[in-house]
N, C-alpha and C positions, 0 to 999 in steps of 0.2 A: 547549442541554443537551449536556453532554459526559459520557462514561463516568465520568470521575474527579471528578464533582461530587456534592454532597449531593442535588441534585434527582434524579439518576439512581438513587441508592440508595433513593429513595422510589418513583420511577416504576416501576422494573423489578419489584420484588416484587408490586406491585399488578397489573401486566400478567400476570405469571406465574400469580398466583392465579386471575385471571379466565380465563386460557387453559385451565387444567385444569378449571374449574368450569362454564364455559358450554357449552351444546350446540353441535353442529356449525353450525347455521344462524345462530348469533350469534357464533361464535368468529372467523370471518374479518372480520366487521364490527368487532369490538373490536380485532383486530390492525391493521386498516387505519386505524382512528381513532387508535390509539396511535402508529402509524408517522407519520401526518400531524401529530399533536400534537408528536412528537419533532422533526419537520422545522420545524414552525411556531415552535418555541421559538428557532430561529435567526433567522429573519426571516419574519414572517407575510406580508409583502407579496409575497414571491417564490414563494408556494406555487403560483401559477397556472402557473409554468414547468414544474414536474414534472407537474401535471395535464395541461397542454397536450401535453407530450411523450408522456405515457401514452396519452391519447385518440387522438392521431394515429397512433402506432405500432400500437395495438390495432385500430383501424378498418382501417388499411392491411393488416395481417396477415389479417384476415377476408376482405377483398376479393381479396387475392392467393390465398388458399386456395380461394376461390369460383371464381376463374379456373382454378385447377388442376383442380377438379372438373368445370368446364364443358368444358374442353378438355384431357382427359388425354393426348392424343397430342402436344400441344404443351407442352413443359416449362415455358417461360415466354414468354408472348406479350407484345405491346405494352402491354396494360393492367396486367399483373403488374409489368412493368418501370416503368411509370408510377407505380404505388403505392409501389414500392420507392424510386424517386427522390423522391417526396413525403416519405417518412419521412426519407431522408437529408438533404434540404434543410431540413425543419422542425427536426429534432434538431440537426444540425450547425450550422444557421443560428442557433439560440438559443445554442449553445455558443460559436460564433464571435463573435456580437455582444457577449455579456456578458464573455467572457474575452479576446478578441483584438482587438476593434475599436480600443481606444486604443493598443495595441501596434503594430498595423499602421499606424494614422494617424501615430504618431510616427516610425516607421521610414520611411514613404514621404516624410514631410515632411523628415526629415533627409537623405534621398537627393536630393530636389529642391533643398534648400538648398546642396548642393555646387555647383550650376550656376547659382545665382542670386546677384546682387550683394547683395541685401537679404534677410536671413533672415526667414521668417514663422513664426508659431506654429502648431502642429498643432491639429486639431480634437479636443479631449479631452472626452468625455462623463462626467458624474458617475454612474458605474455601480458597483453593488455586485456583487461576484462571488458568485453563488449557491453556497452550500456544497454539496459533493458533486456538482456538475453534470457533471463529467467522468466520474464513476462511473456515475450512473444513465443518462446519455446512451449510454454504451457498452453498458450492459446492455439497453436498448431496441433499439439497433441490432443487437446479436447475435441478439435474438429475431426481428426482422423478416427479417434476412438468412437465418437458418436456416429460417424458414417459406418464404421465396422459393426456397431451395435444395431444399426438400422434406424436410429432415432433422428437422424439428420440426412437430408438429401445433399448430394454434392453440388457445389457451385461450379457450373460448367465454364463460366467465363473466368479465365485466369486473372484478368485485371481486377475484377471485383474481389476475388479471393486474396490477391496480393494486397489490396487495399484493406481488407478485413484484418490481415496480419499486421499491417504497418500504419493503420490510421493514426495520424500524428498526435491527437490530443491524449490518447491512452497508450501510445507505443512504448514509452520509456518506463513508466511505473504504474501501469494499469488504470482502471480496473481490468482484470483478466476477463475479457468478454466471451460469451458463448456465441457460436455461429448463428443459432436460431434467433438471437436478439439483434445482432449488429448487421449481418449480411443483408437481410431484407430492407433495412433502413438505408443502406448504401445504394440500393436500387431505386430509391425514391425518385419519382418522375417529376420534373419541373417544380422543385421546391420554392416556396415563397416565404420571405421573412414575415413573421407575425409579431404583433405587439407582445403577446404572451410569452413566446419563446425568447424574445429579445430581453424583456424585463427580467424574467426568471434566470436566463443565462447570465446576464450582467450581474445580477445580485449574487449568484453563486460564485462568479469569478471574483467579485469584490470581496466576498467573505474569504475565498481561498487566498487571495493576495494578502489580506489582512493577517490570516493565520500564519502565512509564510514569512513575508518581509517584515512584519511588525512583531508578532509574538515569537515565532520559532527562532528567527535570527537574533532577536534580543536575548532570549533565554540561552541560546547557544554560547553567547559571550560569557555567561556565568557558569555554564556546565563544562565547557572545554578545559579550563584551567585545572579542575579537579581530576578529570579522567586522563588528561595528558601528562600530569605530574602527580600521581597518587601519593608518592612519598612525602610530598609537601602538604598534603591535605590533612584536615582534622576529622574526627568522627562526625561532628556537626556539619562540616563542609561536605562530606560524602552524602549525608542525609539530605541536605538542602539541594545539592546538585542532582541527586537521584530524583527527588520530587519534581524539580524543574525540568529534568530530562523527560519525565513522563508527559509533561505538557508540550515540550519541544518536539518530540517525535510525533505526537498526535497532530500538532498544528502543522508540522512540516509535511507529513504524509497526507493527512486529510486535506491540507491546503492544496497540494498538488491535485488530488482527486476532485476537489470542488472546482478548480480552474478547468480541469479536463472536461468535467461534466458540463460546466457552463459554456465552454467553447463549442462543444458538440450540440448543446441544446439550442443555441442561437441558430445553428444550421438545421434545426428540426430533428436532430439525432439524439436519442436518449440512451445514455450509458447507465449501467446498473449502479445502484447505491453501494458504496464501499465502506462507509462508517455510519454508525447509528448511536452516538453518545456512549461510547464503550465504557467510560469511567463511572457510569451509574449502574453497572452490572452488579448483581447480587451473588453471582457464582462465576468461577473461571470459565465454565462451559458457556454461560451467557456472554461473557466477555468476548469469546471467540465467535459468537454469533453476531457481535456488533463491531468487531475490529477486523479490518481487511477482509470484508465479507466475501469478496470474489475469490480470494485464495482459500479461505476456510471452506467455502462450498466446493471448490475444485478438489481439495484433498478429500472431502467427504464423499464426493461422487466417484472419484477415480482411484482412490486408495482405500479409504475406510470401508466403504460398502463392499468392494471386491474382496477385502480381507475377511469379511463376514459381519462387519458392523457390530451390532448388539444382539443379533440373532444367533447366539452361540453361548458357550459356557461363560460364567462370570470371569474366570481367569483369562480366557481368550478375548473377551470383550475389553478387559483392562489392558491386555497386551496390544490389542489393535489400536487403542487410544495412544499408548506410549510410542508405538511404531510411527504413527502418523505425526506425532509431535517431534519425534527425533528427525524425521524427514523434513518437517517444517523448519526446524532449527537449522539443519544443513542447507536448506534452500536459501535461508537468509544470509548465509555467509560461510566461506570455507575456513572455519576456525573452530577449535574445540569449545570456545566460549559460547558460540551459537548453538552447538550441539547440546551443551549443558542447559542452556536457556530453554531449548525445546523440551528436553527431558524433564526439567523442573515443572513446566506447564502440564506435561503429561502426568507427572506424579501428583500435582495439585488436584487434577480431576480424579485420579484413583483414590486419594485420601478423602476427597470430598464425597465421592460415591459411597464409601464405606462408613463415613462418620455422619452422613445426613440423617439416618434414622435415629442415632443417638442424640444429635442436636435437636431434632424435632421433639423427641421424647422429653428432653430437658426443658424446652419451652412449654411443653404441655404440663409438666409438673409444676412449673412456675406460674401456670395459668395465664400465659401470655400468648396471644395469637401470633402465628408465624407471618400473618399478613399485616401485623401492626406496624406503625411507623418506626417504633423502637427496633424491632427485629430487622426490618428491611434496612434501616440505617446502619445497624451493626454489620449486617452482611455486606453492604456496599463498602463500608470502611475497610473491613477485612479483605475483601476482594481487591480493593485499590492498593492496599499495603502489599499484598502478595504479588500483584502485578508489578509494583514499583521495585520490589526486591528482585524480581526477575530481570528488570531493566538494567540492573548493575552488571549482570552477566552479558547482556546484549551489548551494552555500551563499552565495556572494558576493552582496551586495545590489545591485550594479550592475557595469557593465562597467569603470568607472574603479576601483572597489574591487578588482575582480579583478586589474587590472594592478598595483595596490599590493601585494596579497597575494603574487602570484607574484614580484614584485621583492624583497620582504622575505624570502621563503622561500629564494631563491637567493643573496642578497647580504648580508643583515643578520645576521651571525654574529660572535660573540666568545666567548672562553673565560675571562672574568674573573668574579670573584665578584659584582661589581656588575651585570654583564649578566644572570646567572642570577637574582639577587634582583629586579631590575626586571621580568624576564619573568614570574616567578611572582606578583609583586605586581599586574601588569597583568591577569593572568588571574583574580586573586582566589583562587588555588589554595593552600590551607593544607595542612599535613601531615595533619590530620584528614580534610580533604576528599579528599586523594590516597588515603589508606588506605581510606576508605569507598568511593571509586569503584572502586579495584582489587578490593576484597573483593566488591562487588556484581557486577562483571563476571565474576569467577571463579565466584560462585554461579550466575550466569546461564548460564555455559558448561556447568556441570554439569547444570543443569535442562534445557537444550536436548538433552543427550545421554541423560538418564535417562528410563526408562520406568516408574519405580517406582510412580507413582500412577495409571497408566492401567489401568483395569479391562477385562477381556475381556467385551464385550457378549454373547457367546455362552455364557458360563459360567453354568450354572444356579445359582440361589440355594441356599444350604445352611442347614439349620436344626438346632438342638440337640434333645435329647430332649423338651424342654418346648415345642417348636414356635417358639422364638425365633430370629430371623434371625441367622446368624453373619456378621459383616462380612467381606468379602473381604480378601485380603492387602493389596491396593492401598489399602484404606481406612485403613491405618495411616500414611498420608502426613502427617497432622497432628502426629505424634510425631517426624517426621524433622526434624533440625536445620536443614536448608536452608529448609523450609517455615515453621518457627517463626521463623527469621530474617526471612524475607520478610513474614510476617504482622505482626510487630512494627514493622518499618520502614515498612510501608504505613500502619499506624495512626498512627505518628509523623508521617509525611509529611502525612496528612490533617489531623491536629491543627494542623500548621503552616499548611495551607491555610485552616483555619477562622479563624485570627487574621491571615492575610495578605490577598493580593489575590484569593483564590479559585482555582478550578481553572484550570490552564493548558490551552490548546488543543493539538490534535494537529497536527503539521507538515503532514500530507497533507490536512488540511481545506482548505488554500488551493488545492488542485489540483482 
């Protein structure tokens, strides 16, 4: 079941109705059952993985906290460390086996074949990648590590903890929630629907659906031909497809997050922000503070800081950055293209760190303020281009395809009419498609900036003389032209889905 499916449009209102009608003692049971049903709709045979990870991490956390209570003078003794290791081995072991076993087997086999006269075939298992495994694994790990550190108290009720791991809006593709934020909200007693939560939640869901079913899926139709058949592409085609993919992956992933946050907010549950206009970043470091914020903060808290962060020598600091981004690349996918993508972003930051003083000195000599519109514009442009270049590594289907794409980008250029015609034909990009894409991206940009439809949760409701509720100013969003445009294009896109192949999946589901 995906958010942009007819099944979800039936599933969610039923869950919402039961959520507000059921008493406290039944509400968590319903939510947990709904979340497991949501996961079962993907692959029922793999439900045991999330149950196994949940049970191991919950039991380990209880035993760790019991050790803390038994020996308060010893922060973490041998047994506490033992149970932390048990969780790490169990959770990461499951993740490694299903996501990385075949990749590691192929890589080791290729390495051995370099030194053997007769090549052999790698051991490849017929494994299905469990959807969302990277997300819920990191969520359970953060819980147990925080309990071990003493910064979080254990959740004694297994049902609420299982719900924290499997809460359906953010189960499959995040955001990766922290226990101190989500678990207390799941304990909310007797929740009531409010005008503010409903309007804000519906607005975010509408924007999310627009990003996914209108912008991302439209751009995918122009991006896929180039990356699936790079040998037939031109340099201009690779350039256009890469730029479009930058917006496709943003709208696809941020669209999912917006829908997830909106679904939860209507229920009065606030999930963390996961995107903050990443393409206006002036540096790569800023980009990662704005892109997939929950993952970036996870790596910072649980890998970067334990490695030493920046409180060490410059060499070690730069090494820590590269290590984190190598792991980040591998987290995104079991392929060398993802590893290279992560390494590139690490090297971007290393180069940026060492060249920043020289660049600032250059602007100083030119007597141009680094806070000027010119300099900030140049920095944003450079950062966007660097990010887009990295997306080629991310999107390439294989290492060989990556070589073809890079070769085409830097060599296959011409300025004849036939060249441009063949490029646009290979992309399937028509004038109507180009205008629609540009218009949708412009509308999207305005929506990311606008706060028009956000209501103030602290603003008291207002009533007229007859006692009728006066809708807040933000409630006028349905009459705004941008939202009307979004609503109709979403309806049109869904009608196309009904007569086509059905709802498309989200890119980050494969991670």
